[in-house]
Phi, psi and omega in degrees: 000133184294146183257137179282143178289158180299341181268011177309153180308114187298312181303315182296316181295319175302314183300316181299312179300309185295322178294323176296316178298317179303311187288327180280340181078306175214134186202150180269169180292325180295317181290329177296315181301314180297320186280340182254341184081007179273156179294154174303323181295317180294315178303314183297323179291314180296315179300323178298319179291319183293324177295318182296325179278355180078008179286329177231162176227153175281143185230057180074200187254144176280177176297142180304139181232024178103341178239206177290130178304139182276143177281129181266154175233150178213166177300153172250094192306322177280009178291322183215156179226156169232152178245129181248131177237119174255119174261105177261175185287336185241351186197169174236132177240136179229131176229149168249128176240153178270187186296333180275359177089009182270127181300136175244344175201153185206147174210158172210155180196160181254168174118331181301322181296337178270358185254152172288154183305326181293339173266319186295314187291324171300323175301310175306315182297320179292331178288320176299315181299317183294322180296311179303318186291314183289336180277347180073030178272128177290116180302335177297338182261000178273119180283333177161196188230130172261113180263120183243134179215176173284163183264185355284165184218158162249097185300317187300320182269347182074039189235139176270141184240045175217141182273047178235141002286344176221170186293338180297338184278340185294127180065022182265134182286074189297317186290311177301320183295314179294323178297324177293320180292324186272334189072026179224152176296143180231131179252124178267136178208170179277141185296327180287317177303316181299314180297322181304307191284337173305321181299313179298314183293327179281358175076024181274356179224159175300124183297343181261006188274167168249116184225160178248158173229120171265122184244124182229117170238252172283336177236192180234129175225177183211159172209152182233131175242129178247115178049043172088003179234136181294134172289121188258331191069199186281338181221016178067026174239049186268165172060026179288078191289336177299345183242021167282134184276129172248002175209107186296337180255019182282178179290152174290132180268154174305338179286345178106348172277175176238146176065040186288144180311314185306323186282357179247322190244348181294165177307319177295323178294311178303317177298320180295321172299318177297331179290340179275359178248092192306318179295320180287322176299325180288312182300321188269353179061043177292141181254116180300333185266001185287142178248002176267079187299325183299316179295317183289321175296321179305322181296311180295315181300317180296319175297320179296319175300323184278000174098011178296119187298320180292315181296319181297318175305316177295315177294318180293324175295321176299312184295328176299314178299318181289333173294325175296317175298320183294322178295316181297312185287323176297321180293319181294318187249001179053058188285155171264327188215150172235124179259128176264117188229161174115164183299320182291318179290334177299330183259345182224018189297328184293320180292315181297317183303314183294315183290315184295319178300317180300318178299311181298313183298329184268332194241347190292138179302316187264020187294336179278339177277316178198153175278160167246121183271141172251121184230154174279156181291143174288341185263002177054217187292337180268015188301324181288315177300314180295319180297324177298317174296321177294324176304317177299312180303312180294315178301316186281320192257326189260315186267007174068053178064031172077085170303156183302324181285345186258359180107182186285151175284151174310137178295118181298153175302132176088354180270073182250132177289120184266002185284000000 
């Protein structure tokens, strides 16, 4: 491997070294040089800087290798923090994570979805402030906020391009307004992409792999990560598997497509199907007027897990549709792994995992070349919020404030377009 000169781009070099330390948990300077291809002198200088900034600490001696034991270095988790804010259709989840991606504080609440953004975002900001205070986190160590929502989005402008939960949110500059309220940088991103990168940061996947994340809360989303970076496409609205057409003669979706996966396999679709089954709807006390599909879906999933045949039939049908999508995405991107994340998978993940795995094992084009594993998210129902916080850490510390090819830098506090 070619070695980089000592005058290599410092932010990029620091990011590479820090990411290797993060992935390794504990590593020596000699091992860092081998892993990065950088010279020993460059590694020594970068590690000295990282120690001086408090981002890493020395962690004792490594195992003897025949010579002097090597001094190990590792991340210093309380050195920096990121905040993740997930705006769902039915709730808001806020988490604070340390430099290692571990949650140190969490809160969730309802009501935001019924408010216009002018009211909702100041409320979110107040909850973030309260959470940081109660957790005793020094705001000087907070790198920013990752605001994650469903798509489509204009990440560069920090704007949602969907009229959900209401028309007031369409084309609204959510990231700049929240940055203004908080006095912290805010990065807008897709919830599924955030959940996907959270798996990478937590060390749950091979850092050199290409893997997908299926995210299911009230809707269905997807993300693909290649060697630690989210595949963005031309507008960062890629891998939206919920809007893959599975029926060319299907009903028109609000997105403009027809026969979209989400309208057959999403939680709201499962609930609608259950309501057409009188005995099941009565047994589970499903409310036809309810708009909280997560709660209604959870009842169906619990019944399916308990062996109710009608509930299990509905969940397995949804899972087969998702298995169809998994085969499609795996063929397009030649995936190694598919991670199942989000609140709905948290309550019914074992059934979905088994059925999706069966579909991949049976139908995948590349199945004789390599298997594709289906695994649950290590971050559970909070995967998107945790991933949002991790995206801020990655953008600021690893990617050097968001290189042009990697997407926008978090919107600075006060940088609000007044037009």
